[in-house]
PyMOL Python script that loads the backbone (N, CA, C, O; Angstrom):
from pymol import cmd

cmd.read_pdbstr("""\
ATOM      1  N   MET A   1      30.730  77.592 -94.125  1.00  0.00           N
ATOM      2  CA  MET A   1      29.621  78.506 -93.957  1.00  0.00           C
ATOM      3  C   MET A   1      28.547  77.912 -93.048  1.00  0.00           C
ATOM      4  O   MET A   1      27.946  78.629 -92.248  1.00  0.00           O
ATOM      5  N   ILE A   2      28.302  76.595 -93.168  1.00  0.00           N
ATOM      6  CA  ILE A   2      27.277  75.940 -92.360  1.00  0.00           C
ATOM      7  C   ILE A   2      27.675  75.962 -90.886  1.00  0.00           C
ATOM      8  O   ILE A   2      26.819  76.165 -90.025  1.00  0.00           O
ATOM      9  N   THR A   3      28.946  75.759 -90.583  1.00  0.00           N
ATOM     10  CA  THR A   3      29.362  75.765 -89.181  1.00  0.00           C
ATOM     11  C   THR A   3      29.202  77.146 -88.557  1.00  0.00           C
ATOM     12  O   THR A   3      28.907  77.254 -87.366  1.00  0.00           O
ATOM     13  N   ILE A   4      29.389  78.189 -89.333  1.00  0.00           N
ATOM     14  CA  ILE A   4      29.200  79.541 -88.807  1.00  0.00           C
ATOM     15  C   ILE A   4      27.725  79.775 -88.482  1.00  0.00           C
ATOM     16  O   ILE A   4      27.397  80.339 -87.439  1.00  0.00           O
ATOM     17  N   ILE A   5      26.855  79.347 -89.364  1.00  0.00           N
ATOM     18  CA  ILE A   5      25.419  79.493 -89.123  1.00  0.00           C
ATOM     19  C   ILE A   5      25.003  78.633 -87.937  1.00  0.00           C
ATOM     20  O   ILE A   5      24.203  79.059 -87.104  1.00  0.00           O
ATOM     21  N   ASN A   6      25.549  77.425 -87.864  1.00  0.00           N
ATOM     22  CA  ASN A   6      25.218  76.516 -86.777  1.00  0.00           C
ATOM     23  C   ASN A   6      25.674  77.086 -85.432  1.00  0.00           C
ATOM     24  O   ASN A   6      24.940  77.023 -84.447  1.00  0.00           O
ATOM     25  N   MET A   7      26.896  77.644 -85.395  1.00  0.00           N
ATOM     26  CA  MET A   7      27.403  78.255 -84.164  1.00  0.00           C
ATOM     27  C   MET A   7      26.550  79.462 -83.784  1.00  0.00           C
ATOM     28  O   MET A   7      26.255  79.677 -82.608  1.00  0.00           O
ATOM     29  N   SER A   8      26.158  80.241 -84.780  1.00  0.00           N
ATOM     30  CA  SER A   8      25.322  81.399 -84.516  1.00  0.00           C
ATOM     31  C   SER A   8      23.954  80.958 -83.991  1.00  0.00           C
ATOM     32  O   SER A   8      23.419  81.553 -83.056  1.00  0.00           O
ATOM     33  N   PHE A   9      23.404  79.931 -84.588  1.00  0.00           N
ATOM     34  CA  PHE A   9      22.123  79.401 -84.150  1.00  0.00           C
ATOM     35  C   PHE A   9      22.224  78.889 -82.713  1.00  0.00           C
ATOM     36  O   PHE A   9      21.330  79.131 -81.902  1.00  0.00           O
ATOM     37  N   ASN A  10      23.307  78.187 -82.402  1.00  0.00           N
ATOM     38  CA  ASN A  10      23.513  77.690 -81.040  1.00  0.00           C
ATOM     39  C   ASN A  10      23.603  78.836 -80.041  1.00  0.00           C
ATOM     40  O   ASN A  10      23.063  78.749 -78.938  1.00  0.00           O
ATOM     41  N   ASN A  11      24.283  79.904 -80.425  1.00  0.00           N
ATOM     42  CA  ASN A  11      24.387  81.067 -79.544  1.00  0.00           C
ATOM     43  C   ASN A  11      23.010  81.691 -79.307  1.00  0.00           C
ATOM     44  O   ASN A  11      22.676  82.061 -78.181  1.00  0.00           O
ATOM     45  N   VAL A  12      22.224  81.805 -80.358  1.00  0.00           N
ATOM     46  CA  VAL A  12      20.893  82.385 -80.239  1.00  0.00           C
ATOM     47  C   VAL A  12      20.019  81.514 -79.333  1.00  0.00           C
ATOM     48  O   VAL A  12      19.315  82.033 -78.467  1.00  0.00           O
ATOM     49  N   VAL A  13      20.061  80.219 -79.526  1.00  0.00           N
ATOM     50  CA  VAL A  13      19.259  79.302 -78.716  1.00  0.00           C
ATOM     51  C   VAL A  13      19.704  79.369 -77.255  1.00  0.00           C
ATOM     52  O   VAL A  13      18.864  79.407 -76.356  1.00  0.00           O
ATOM     53  N   THR A  14      20.995  79.383 -77.013  1.00  0.00           N
ATOM     54  CA  THR A  14      21.511  79.466 -75.652  1.00  0.00           C
ATOM     55  C   THR A  14      21.065  80.756 -74.969  1.00  0.00           C
ATOM     56  O   THR A  14      20.625  80.733 -73.820  1.00  0.00           O
ATOM     57  N   LYS A  15      21.175  81.864 -75.664  1.00  0.00           N
ATOM     58  CA  LYS A  15      20.749  83.153 -75.098  1.00  0.00           C
ATOM     59  C   LYS A  15      19.242  83.173 -74.851  1.00  0.00           C
ATOM     60  O   LYS A  15      18.781  83.715 -73.847  1.00  0.00           O
ATOM     61  N   LEU A  16      18.479  82.583 -75.766  1.00  0.00           N
ATOM     62  CA  LEU A  16      17.036  82.528 -75.604  1.00  0.00           C
ATOM     63  C   LEU A  16      16.647  81.696 -74.380  1.00  0.00           C
ATOM     64  O   LEU A  16      15.782  82.101 -73.603  1.00  0.00           O
ATOM     65  N   ILE A  17      17.273  80.555 -74.210  1.00  0.00           N
ATOM     66  CA  ILE A  17      16.991  79.694 -73.060  1.00  0.00           C
ATOM     67  C   ILE A  17      17.388  80.394 -71.767  1.00  0.00           C
ATOM     68  O   ILE A  17      16.649  80.341 -70.784  1.00  0.00           O
ATOM     69  N   ASP A  18      18.533  81.041 -71.757  1.00  0.00           N
ATOM     70  CA  ASP A  18      18.950  81.781 -70.559  1.00  0.00           C
ATOM     71  C   ASP A  18      17.969  82.892 -70.225  1.00  0.00           C
ATOM     72  O   ASP A  18      17.661  83.127 -69.056  1.00  0.00           O
ATOM     73  N   SER A  19      17.482  83.569 -71.247  1.00  0.00           N
ATOM     74  CA  SER A  19      16.510  84.644 -71.037  1.00  0.00           C
ATOM     75  C   SER A  19      15.196  84.096 -70.480  1.00  0.00           C
ATOM     76  O   SER A  19      14.604  84.700 -69.585  1.00  0.00           O
ATOM     77  N   ILE A  20      14.744  82.969 -70.998  1.00  0.00           N
ATOM     78  CA  ILE A  20      13.509  82.346 -70.511  1.00  0.00           C
ATOM     79  C   ILE A  20      13.669  81.924 -69.054  1.00  0.00           C
ATOM     80  O   ILE A  20      12.774  82.149 -68.240  1.00  0.00           O
ATOM     81  N   ILE A  21      14.797  81.318 -68.725  1.00  0.00           N
ATOM     82  CA  ILE A  21      15.049  80.895 -67.348  1.00  0.00           C
ATOM     83  C   ILE A  21      15.072  82.102 -66.419  1.00  0.00           C
ATOM     84  O   ILE A  21      14.525  82.054 -65.317  1.00  0.00           O
ATOM     85  N   GLU A  22      15.695  83.166 -66.858  1.00  0.00           N
ATOM     86  CA  GLU A  22      15.758  84.390 -66.058  1.00  0.00           C
ATOM     87  C   GLU A  22      14.366  84.965 -65.802  1.00  0.00           C
ATOM     88  O   GLU A  22      14.081  85.428 -64.698  1.00  0.00           O
ATOM     89  N   GLU A  23      13.506  84.937 -66.806  1.00  0.00           N
ATOM     90  CA  GLU A  23      12.145  85.451 -66.650  1.00  0.00           C
ATOM     91  C   GLU A  23      11.302  84.552 -65.746  1.00  0.00           C
ATOM     92  O   GLU A  23      10.496  85.044 -64.956  1.00  0.00           O
ATOM     93  N   ILE A  24      11.485  83.258 -65.860  1.00  0.00           N
ATOM     94  CA  ILE A  24      10.715  82.319 -65.044  1.00  0.00           C
ATOM     95  C   ILE A  24      11.081  82.453 -63.573  1.00  0.00           C
ATOM     96  O   ILE A  24      10.230  82.249 -62.707  1.00  0.00           O
ATOM     97  N   ARG A  25      12.317  82.789 -63.278  1.00  0.00           N
ATOM     98  CA  ARG A  25      12.767  82.887 -61.883  1.00  0.00           C
ATOM     99  C   ARG A  25      12.285  84.151 -61.178  1.00  0.00           C
ATOM    100  O   ARG A  25      12.448  84.270 -59.964  1.00  0.00           O
ATOM    101  N   LYS A  26      11.708  85.080 -61.895  1.00  0.00           N
ATOM    102  CA  LYS A  26      11.193  86.292 -61.251  1.00  0.00           C
ATOM    103  C   LYS A  26       9.966  85.927 -60.414  1.00  0.00           C
ATOM    104  O   LYS A  26       9.156  85.085 -60.802  1.00  0.00           O
ATOM    105  N   GLU A  27       9.852  86.582 -59.262  1.00  0.00           N
ATOM    106  CA  GLU A  27       8.817  86.243 -58.287  1.00  0.00           C
ATOM    107  C   GLU A  27       7.411  86.394 -58.866  1.00  0.00           C
ATOM    108  O   GLU A  27       6.556  85.541 -58.628  1.00  0.00           O
ATOM    109  N   GLU A  28       7.161  87.449 -59.609  1.00  0.00           N
ATOM    110  CA  GLU A  28       5.814  87.654 -60.165  1.00  0.00           C
ATOM    111  C   GLU A  28       5.455  86.574 -61.170  1.00  0.00           C
ATOM    112  O   GLU A  28       4.298  86.161 -61.253  1.00  0.00           O
ATOM    113  N   ASN A  29       6.434  86.114 -61.931  1.00  0.00           N
ATOM    114  CA  ASN A  29       6.167  85.046 -62.898  1.00  0.00           C
ATOM    115  C   ASN A  29       5.978  83.700 -62.206  1.00  0.00           C
ATOM    116  O   ASN A  29       5.188  82.869 -62.653  1.00  0.00           O
ATOM    117  N   ILE A  30       6.709  83.491 -61.113  1.00  0.00           N
ATOM    118  CA  ILE A  30       6.534  82.258 -60.346  1.00  0.00           C
ATOM    119  C   ILE A  30       5.111  82.203 -59.796  1.00  0.00           C
ATOM    120  O   ILE A  30       4.465  81.156 -59.834  1.00  0.00           O
ATOM    121  N   CYS A  31       4.627  83.337 -59.283  1.00  0.00           N
ATOM    122  CA  CYS A  31       3.250  83.381 -58.755  1.00  0.00           C
ATOM    123  C   CYS A  31       2.236  83.109 -59.859  1.00  0.00           C
ATOM    124  O   CYS A  31       1.261  82.389 -59.642  1.00  0.00           O
ATOM    125  N   LYS A  32       2.458  83.677 -61.037  1.00  0.00           N
ATOM    126  CA  LYS A  32       1.540  83.441 -62.154  1.00  0.00           C
ATOM    127  C   LYS A  32       1.545  81.973 -62.557  1.00  0.00           C
ATOM    128  O   LYS A  32       0.490  81.401 -62.832  1.00  0.00           O
ATOM    129  N   ILE A  33       2.714  81.367 -62.594  1.00  0.00           N
ATOM    130  CA  ILE A  33       2.811  79.950 -62.965  1.00  0.00           C
ATOM    131  C   ILE A  33       2.092  79.090 -61.936  1.00  0.00           C
ATOM    132  O   ILE A  33       1.363  78.165 -62.292  1.00  0.00           O
ATOM    133  N   LYS A  34       2.299  79.400 -60.654  1.00  0.00           N
ATOM    134  CA  LYS A  34       1.648  78.615 -59.598  1.00  0.00           C
ATOM    135  C   LYS A  34       0.134  78.747 -59.661  1.00  0.00           C
ATOM    136  O   LYS A  34      -0.581  77.747 -59.594  1.00  0.00           O
ATOM    137  N   GLU A  35      -0.358  79.976 -59.789  1.00  0.00           N
ATOM    138  CA  GLU A  35      -1.798  80.221 -59.732  1.00  0.00           C
ATOM    139  C   GLU A  35      -2.524  79.846 -61.028  1.00  0.00           C
ATOM    140  O   GLU A  35      -3.632  79.311 -60.982  1.00  0.00           O
ATOM    141  N   ASP A  36      -1.916  80.117 -62.164  1.00  0.00           N
ATOM    142  CA  ASP A  36      -2.613  79.951 -63.445  1.00  0.00           C
ATOM    143  C   ASP A  36      -2.341  78.613 -64.132  1.00  0.00           C
ATOM    144  O   ASP A  36      -3.107  78.194 -64.999  1.00  0.00           O
ATOM    145  N   ILE A  37      -1.258  77.945 -63.749  1.00  0.00           N
ATOM    146  CA  ILE A  37      -0.922  76.688 -64.427  1.00  0.00           C
ATOM    147  C   ILE A  37      -0.957  75.514 -63.458  1.00  0.00           C
ATOM    148  O   ILE A  37      -1.706  74.559 -63.659  1.00  0.00           O
ATOM    149  N   LEU A  38      -0.144  75.587 -62.406  1.00  0.00           N
ATOM    150  CA  LEU A  38      -0.004  74.433 -61.514  1.00  0.00           C
ATOM    151  C   LEU A  38      -1.249  74.158 -60.676  1.00  0.00           C
ATOM    152  O   LEU A  38      -1.671  73.009 -60.551  1.00  0.00           O
ATOM    153  N   LYS A  39      -1.841  75.210 -60.100  1.00  0.00           N
ATOM    154  CA  LYS A  39      -3.004  75.008 -59.237  1.00  0.00           C
ATOM    155  C   LYS A  39      -4.177  74.367 -59.981  1.00  0.00           C
ATOM    156  O   LYS A  39      -4.768  73.423 -59.456  1.00  0.00           O
ATOM    157  N   PRO A  40      -4.546  74.843 -61.192  1.00  0.00           N
ATOM    158  CA  PRO A  40      -5.638  74.160 -61.908  1.00  0.00           C
ATOM    159  C   PRO A  40      -5.316  72.707 -62.266  1.00  0.00           C
ATOM    160  O   PRO A  40      -6.198  71.848 -62.242  1.00  0.00           O
ATOM    161  N   ILE A  41      -4.058  72.438 -62.594  1.00  0.00           N
ATOM    162  CA  ILE A  41      -3.675  71.064 -62.929  1.00  0.00           C
ATOM    163  C   ILE A  41      -3.826  70.161 -61.704  1.00  0.00           C
ATOM    164  O   ILE A  41      -4.369  69.062 -61.807  1.00  0.00           O
ATOM    165  N   VAL A  42      -3.352  70.617 -60.560  1.00  0.00           N
ATOM    166  CA  VAL A  42      -3.447  69.823 -59.330  1.00  0.00           C
ATOM    167  C   VAL A  42      -4.905  69.618 -58.943  1.00  0.00           C
ATOM    168  O   VAL A  42      -5.298  68.518 -58.553  1.00  0.00           O
ATOM    169  N   GLU A  43      -5.713  70.681 -59.051  1.00  0.00           N
ATOM    170  CA  GLU A  43      -7.133  70.552 -58.716  1.00  0.00           C
ATOM    171  C   GLU A  43      -7.829  69.547 -59.634  1.00  0.00           C
ATOM    172  O   GLU A  43      -8.636  68.739 -59.173  1.00  0.00           O
ATOM    173  N   GLN A  44      -7.521  69.596 -60.918  1.00  0.00           N
ATOM    174  CA  GLN A  44      -8.132  68.658 -61.866  1.00  0.00           C
ATOM    175  C   GLN A  44      -7.686  67.231 -61.583  1.00  0.00           C
ATOM    176  O   GLN A  44      -8.497  66.307 -61.646  1.00  0.00           O
ATOM    177  N   LEU A  45      -6.408  67.038 -61.273  1.00  0.00           N
ATOM    178  CA  LEU A  45      -5.919  65.698 -60.936  1.00  0.00           C
ATOM    179  C   LEU A  45      -6.591  65.165 -59.678  1.00  0.00           C
ATOM    180  O   LEU A  45      -6.973  63.997 -59.620  1.00  0.00           O
ATOM    181  N   PHE A  46      -6.735  66.026 -58.665  1.00  0.00           N
ATOM    182  CA  PHE A  46      -7.397  65.592 -57.440  1.00  0.00           C
ATOM    183  C   PHE A  46      -8.852  65.237 -57.720  1.00  0.00           C
ATOM    184  O   PHE A  46      -9.368  64.252 -57.191  1.00  0.00           O
ATOM    185  N   TYR A  47      -9.510  66.034 -58.548  1.00  0.00           N
ATOM    186  CA  TYR A  47     -10.906  65.770 -58.902  1.00  0.00           C
ATOM    187  C   TYR A  47     -11.041  64.431 -59.616  1.00  0.00           C
ATOM    188  O   TYR A  47     -11.984  63.682 -59.361  1.00  0.00           O
ATOM    189  N   LEU A  48     -10.106  64.127 -60.505  1.00  0.00           N
ATOM    190  CA  LEU A  48     -10.170  62.869 -61.255  1.00  0.00           C
ATOM    191  C   LEU A  48      -9.746  61.664 -60.418  1.00  0.00           C
ATOM    192  O   LEU A  48     -10.255  60.561 -60.619  1.00  0.00           O
ATOM    193  N   MET A  49      -8.820  61.866 -59.482  1.00  0.00           N
ATOM    194  CA  MET A  49      -8.288  60.751 -58.701  1.00  0.00           C
ATOM    195  C   MET A  49      -9.079  60.488 -57.420  1.00  0.00           C
ATOM    196  O   MET A  49      -8.891  59.447 -56.791  1.00  0.00           O
ATOM    197  N   TYR A  50      -9.955  61.404 -57.023  1.00  0.00           N
ATOM    198  CA  TYR A  50     -10.696  61.261 -55.771  1.00  0.00           C
ATOM    199  C   TYR A  50     -11.465  59.946 -55.667  1.00  0.00           C
ATOM    200  O   TYR A  50     -11.392  59.299 -54.622  1.00  0.00           O
ATOM    201  N   PRO A  51     -12.196  59.517 -56.694  1.00  0.00           N
ATOM    202  CA  PRO A  51     -12.904  58.230 -56.572  1.00  0.00           C
ATOM    203  C   PRO A  51     -11.965  57.050 -56.314  1.00  0.00           C
ATOM    204  O   PRO A  51     -12.311  56.123 -55.581  1.00  0.00           O
ATOM    205  N   TYR A  52     -10.787  57.090 -56.914  1.00  0.00           N
ATOM    206  CA  TYR A  52      -9.828  55.999 -56.706  1.00  0.00           C
ATOM    207  C   TYR A  52      -9.295  56.012 -55.277  1.00  0.00           C
ATOM    208  O   TYR A  52      -9.171  54.959 -54.652  1.00  0.00           O
ATOM    209  N   PHE A  53      -8.974  57.209 -54.754  1.00  0.00           N
ATOM    210  CA  PHE A  53      -8.524  57.311 -53.371  1.00  0.00           C
ATOM    211  C   PHE A  53      -9.608  56.837 -52.412  1.00  0.00           C
ATOM    212  O   PHE A  53      -9.322  56.123 -51.451  1.00  0.00           O
ATOM    213  N   ALA A  54     -10.840  57.228 -52.669  1.00  0.00           N
ATOM    214  CA  ALA A  54     -11.946  56.821 -51.806  1.00  0.00           C
ATOM    215  C   ALA A  54     -12.129  55.300 -51.861  1.00  0.00           C
ATOM    216  O   ALA A  54     -12.326  54.660 -50.828  1.00  0.00           O
ATOM    217  N   GLY A  55     -12.065  54.734 -53.047  1.00  0.00           N
ATOM    218  CA  GLY A  55     -12.221  53.285 -53.192  1.00  0.00           C
ATOM    219  C   GLY A  55     -11.114  52.514 -52.513  1.00  0.00           C
ATOM    220  O   GLY A  55     -11.374  51.524 -51.830  1.00  0.00           O
ATOM    221  N   ILE A  56      -9.902  52.947 -52.690  1.00  0.00           N
ATOM    222  CA  ILE A  56      -8.763  52.273 -52.058  1.00  0.00           C
ATOM    223  C   ILE A  56      -8.855  52.397 -50.540  1.00  0.00           C
ATOM    224  O   ILE A  56      -8.568  51.441 -49.819  1.00  0.00           O
ATOM    225  N   SER A  57      -9.253  53.573 -50.055  1.00  0.00           N
ATOM    226  CA  SER A  57      -9.412  53.755 -48.606  1.00  0.00           C
ATOM    227  C   SER A  57     -10.489  52.838 -48.059  1.00  0.00           C
ATOM    228  O   SER A  57     -10.320  52.245 -46.993  1.00  0.00           O
ATOM    229  N   LEU A  58     -11.591  52.717 -48.777  1.00  0.00           N
ATOM    230  CA  LEU A  58     -12.677  51.833 -48.343  1.00  0.00           C
ATOM    231  C   LEU A  58     -12.223  50.380 -48.307  1.00  0.00           C
ATOM    232  O   LEU A  58     -12.513  49.665 -47.348  1.00  0.00           O
ATOM    233  N   ILE A  59     -11.526  49.945 -49.323  1.00  0.00           N
ATOM    234  CA  ILE A  59     -11.004  48.571 -49.351  1.00  0.00           C
ATOM    235  C   ILE A  59     -10.034  48.348 -48.203  1.00  0.00           C
ATOM    236  O   ILE A  59     -10.064  47.297 -47.563  1.00  0.00           O
ATOM    237  N   PHE A  60      -9.178  49.318 -47.938  1.00  0.00           N
ATOM    238  CA  PHE A  60      -8.212  49.215 -46.840  1.00  0.00           C
ATOM    239  C   PHE A  60      -8.926  49.078 -45.498  1.00  0.00           C
ATOM    240  O   PHE A  60      -8.542  48.248 -44.675  1.00  0.00           O
ATOM    241  N   ILE A  61      -9.947  49.876 -45.275  1.00  0.00           N
ATOM    242  CA  ILE A  61     -10.713  49.802 -44.021  1.00  0.00           C
ATOM    243  C   ILE A  61     -11.409  48.450 -43.890  1.00  0.00           C
ATOM    244  O   ILE A  61     -11.420  47.859 -42.810  1.00  0.00           O
ATOM    245  N   ILE A  62     -11.987  47.960 -44.982  1.00  0.00           N
ATOM    246  CA  ILE A  62     -12.659  46.659 -44.953  1.00  0.00           C
ATOM    247  C   ILE A  62     -11.660  45.547 -44.635  1.00  0.00           C
ATOM    248  O   ILE A  62     -11.969  44.651 -43.849  1.00  0.00           O
ATOM    249  N   VAL A  63     -10.485  45.590 -45.224  1.00  0.00           N
ATOM    250  CA  VAL A  63      -9.470  44.570 -44.958  1.00  0.00           C
ATOM    251  C   VAL A  63      -9.060  44.593 -43.495  1.00  0.00           C
ATOM    252  O   VAL A  63      -8.925  43.539 -42.874  1.00  0.00           O
ATOM    253  N   ILE A  64      -8.863  45.776 -42.939  1.00  0.00           N
ATOM    254  CA  ILE A  64      -8.488  45.869 -41.526  1.00  0.00           C
ATOM    255  C   ILE A  64      -9.602  45.318 -40.640  1.00  0.00           C
ATOM    256  O   ILE A  64      -9.327  44.589 -39.687  1.00  0.00           O
ATOM    257  N   LEU A  65     -10.853  45.654 -40.941  1.00  0.00           N
ATOM    258  CA  LEU A  65     -11.971  45.122 -40.158  1.00  0.00           C
ATOM    259  C   LEU A  65     -12.044  43.606 -40.247  1.00  0.00           C
ATOM    260  O   LEU A  65     -12.266  42.940 -39.235  1.00  0.00           O
ATOM    261  N   VAL A  66     -11.861  43.052 -41.432  1.00  0.00           N
ATOM    262  CA  VAL A  66     -11.892  41.592 -41.605  1.00  0.00           C
ATOM    263  C   VAL A  66     -10.754  40.952 -40.814  1.00  0.00           C
ATOM    264  O   VAL A  66     -10.947  39.900 -40.205  1.00  0.00           O
ATOM    265  N   ILE A  67      -9.585  41.562 -40.812  1.00  0.00           N
ATOM    266  CA  ILE A  67      -8.457  41.021 -40.035  1.00  0.00           C
ATOM    267  C   ILE A  67      -8.807  40.978 -38.553  1.00  0.00           C
ATOM    268  O   ILE A  67      -8.553  39.977 -37.883  1.00  0.00           O
ATOM    269  N   PHE A  68      -9.391  42.067 -38.037  1.00  0.00           N
ATOM    270  CA  PHE A  68      -9.770  42.082 -36.615  1.00  0.00           C
ATOM    271  C   PHE A  68     -10.876  41.069 -36.305  1.00  0.00           C
ATOM    272  O   PHE A  68     -10.846  40.431 -35.252  1.00  0.00           O
ATOM    273  N   VAL A  69     -11.837  40.915 -37.195  1.00  0.00           N
ATOM    274  CA  VAL A  69     -12.902  39.928 -36.971  1.00  0.00           C
ATOM    275  C   VAL A  69     -12.315  38.530 -36.958  1.00  0.00           C
ATOM    276  O   VAL A  69     -12.650  37.734 -36.080  1.00  0.00           O
ATOM    277  N   ILE A  70     -11.454  38.212 -37.898  1.00  0.00           N
ATOM    278  CA  ILE A  70     -10.819  36.887 -37.937  1.00  0.00           C
ATOM    279  C   ILE A  70      -9.987  36.662 -36.677  1.00  0.00           C
ATOM    280  O   ILE A  70     -10.031  35.583 -36.087  1.00  0.00           O
ATOM    281  N   LEU A  71      -9.238  37.669 -36.271  1.00  0.00           N
ATOM    282  CA  LEU A  71      -8.436  37.554 -35.054  1.00  0.00           C
ATOM    283  C   LEU A  71      -9.328  37.327 -33.834  1.00  0.00           C
ATOM    284  O   LEU A  71      -9.034  36.472 -32.998  1.00  0.00           O
ATOM    285  N   PHE A  72     -10.404  38.083 -33.732  1.00  0.00           N
ATOM    286  CA  PHE A  72     -11.341  37.921 -32.613  1.00  0.00           C
ATOM    287  C   PHE A  72     -11.957  36.522 -32.614  1.00  0.00           C
ATOM    288  O   PHE A  72     -12.066  35.888 -31.565  1.00  0.00           O
ATOM    289  N   LEU A  73     -12.360  36.042 -33.795  1.00  0.00           N
ATOM    290  CA  LEU A  73     -12.957  34.707 -33.872  1.00  0.00           C
ATOM    291  C   LEU A  73     -11.950  33.619 -33.515  1.00  0.00           C
ATOM    292  O   LEU A  73     -12.308  32.632 -32.872  1.00  0.00           O
ATOM    293  N   ASN A  74     -10.714  33.787 -33.918  1.00  0.00           N
ATOM    294  CA  ASN A  74      -9.680  32.808 -33.558  1.00  0.00           C
ATOM    295  C   ASN A  74      -9.433  32.784 -32.057  1.00  0.00           C
ATOM    296  O   ASN A  74      -9.290  31.718 -31.458  1.00  0.00           O
ATOM    297  N   ILE A  75      -9.386  33.955 -31.461  1.00  0.00           N
ATOM    298  CA  ILE A  75      -9.189  34.020 -30.002  1.00  0.00           C
ATOM    299  C   ILE A  75     -10.386  33.407 -29.292  1.00  0.00           C
ATOM    300  O   ILE A  75     -10.217  32.702 -28.297  1.00  0.00           O
ATOM    301  N   LYS A  76     -11.590  33.665 -29.785  1.00  0.00           N
ATOM    302  CA  LYS A  76     -12.804  33.122 -29.181  1.00  0.00           C
ATOM    303  C   LYS A  76     -12.809  31.591 -29.267  1.00  0.00           C
ATOM    304  O   LYS A  76     -13.153  30.907 -28.303  1.00  0.00           O
ATOM    305  N   ILE A  77     -12.424  31.069 -30.426  1.00  0.00           N
ATOM    306  CA  ILE A  77     -12.363  29.610 -30.587  1.00  0.00           C
ATOM    307  C   ILE A  77     -11.332  28.994 -29.662  1.00  0.00           C
ATOM    308  O   ILE A  77     -11.573  27.941 -29.071  1.00  0.00           O
ATOM    309  N   CYS A  78     -10.184  29.645 -29.535  1.00  0.00           N
ATOM    310  CA  CYS A  78      -9.127  29.098 -28.677  1.00  0.00           C
ATOM    311  C   CYS A  78      -9.557  29.072 -27.219  1.00  0.00           C
ATOM    312  O   CYS A  78      -9.238  28.104 -26.529  1.00  0.00           O
ATOM    313  N   TYR A  79     -10.257  30.071 -26.711  1.00  0.00           N
ATOM    314  CA  TYR A  79     -10.659  30.106 -25.311  1.00  0.00           C
ATOM    315  C   TYR A  79     -11.827  29.163 -25.016  1.00  0.00           C
ATOM    316  O   TYR A  79     -11.883  28.574 -23.937  1.00  0.00           O
ATOM    317  N   TYR A  80     -12.758  29.014 -25.962  1.00  0.00           N
ATOM    318  CA  TYR A  80     -13.883  28.129 -25.718  1.00  0.00           C
ATOM    319  C   TYR A  80     -13.535  26.670 -25.940  1.00  0.00           C
ATOM    320  O   TYR A  80     -14.243  25.787 -25.457  1.00  0.00           O
ATOM    321  N   LYS A  81     -12.476  26.407 -26.649  1.00  0.00           N
ATOM    322  CA  LYS A  81     -12.039  25.040 -26.887  1.00  0.00           C
ATOM    323  C   LYS A  81     -11.463  24.437 -25.612  1.00  0.00           C
ATOM    324  O   LYS A  81     -11.652  23.251 -25.343  1.00  0.00           O
ATOM    325  N   ASN A  82     -10.782  25.226 -24.853  1.00  0.00           N
ATOM    326  CA  ASN A  82     -10.131  24.729 -23.626  1.00  0.00           C
ATOM    327  C   ASN A  82     -11.115  24.774 -22.554  1.00  0.00           C
ATOM    328  O   ASN A  82     -10.810  24.406 -21.419  1.00  0.00           O
TER     329      ASN A  82
END
""", "prot")
cmd.dss("prot")
cmd.show_as("cartoon", "prot")
cmd.util.cbc("prot")
cmd.orient("prot")
């Protein structure tokens, strides 16, 4: 008796999942998911991550400037030494 109920339950779950997938694939539902779920999540993530991106970009620019200054100073020392 348990296997019959289990098989029936599996069939119901399978049909339910197939139905959900079918509904999600409809164009109007895809638009709703994009606009009402994904877009706010992405905007919130960008809002929260913006300071980190700005900080990392600033550090990257400073490192590049320091590399060029060191390179310039090394070239200057080499030419004035000779």
